[in-house]
Every structure is written in C-alpha cells, then in structure tokens.
N, C-alpha and C positions, 0 to 999 in steps of 0.2 A: 369718315374719313380715318387717314391713315393719318400717323407720325403726329396726329394733333394740330394739324395744320389745319387753317381757317381755307377752307375752299370756297374758289367763285360757282360753285354749280349752282347753274339755272343762271347765271349774272350774263347779261350783253357783254358782249364783246364790244368794248372801241377802239377807238385809232387807234389811239397808246398802246394796246394789247396788242392790235392784229404788226404796227411797227415794233414794237418788243420781239413778238415771234419771229416776223420776218428776219431781221437785226444775227438773232439769235442763231438761225438756218442759217442763213448765209455764212454766218459765221462757223458754220458747225460744228453747234452745238446740234446733240439726241435730244427726241423729243423729250423724254424723263427728265432730260436737265432743262429746258422748257419750260414741261408742265410745276414742274419746283418755283422755280420763278414766278409763275404766272395765276401758282397756287389754281391747278386748274386738275383735271385728267388726264392722263397720254395718250386716253380717244379722242375729250375734246382736242387738242394740238392739233391729232389728227387729221381731225376733222374740220377743222379750223382752219389748216397749213393746206389742205387738199382743194376746198370750198377758193382759199383765196387764190394757188395755183389756177385752179379752172375758172375763174373771173377773168385776171391776169390778157390769159390767153385769147379767151373771149374777145376782150378789150382790146387784144394787138398789144399787151406791153411790152418794153424795152428795157423793164428792168427784172426778167428771168432770170440775173443769178442764184438770186435765192430759194428759186421753184425747181435747183439743180438739187438729184440726191446721189 
C-alpha cells in the first residue's frame, strides 16, 4: 500500500466504478489520477479501461468517446 491509502486490491469492479472510470477518462484524467480516486493501482485502471473498451467495441457501443486515447 502506497501513501497509507486503503486499496481495493482484489475487490470486484462495480457498475459505479466503471462509470467513474469512464467519466473521468472521457474528461481527460490520467490513469494515475483515476487510480487515486478509485483507490486501485494504475495497472488495474489500465486493464479495466482496455477491457471495457474492447467489450464496447464488440457490442457496437455508441458511447466510444471515453475510449479515445
């Protein structure tokens, strides 16, 4: 644990976590900033973001703005 922050390591991602990730990403926030908000590692944020992006592309999502890098 870094900086004494309680981490969500091993915790399941909730729909609210996913929404927060996508909203902050669409708003231009870095993976580091999002990791601080969600109290997850940067690697976890990156992996979840790419998972959600790939799932949206497979489903033909109309909401692709959050997935632009």
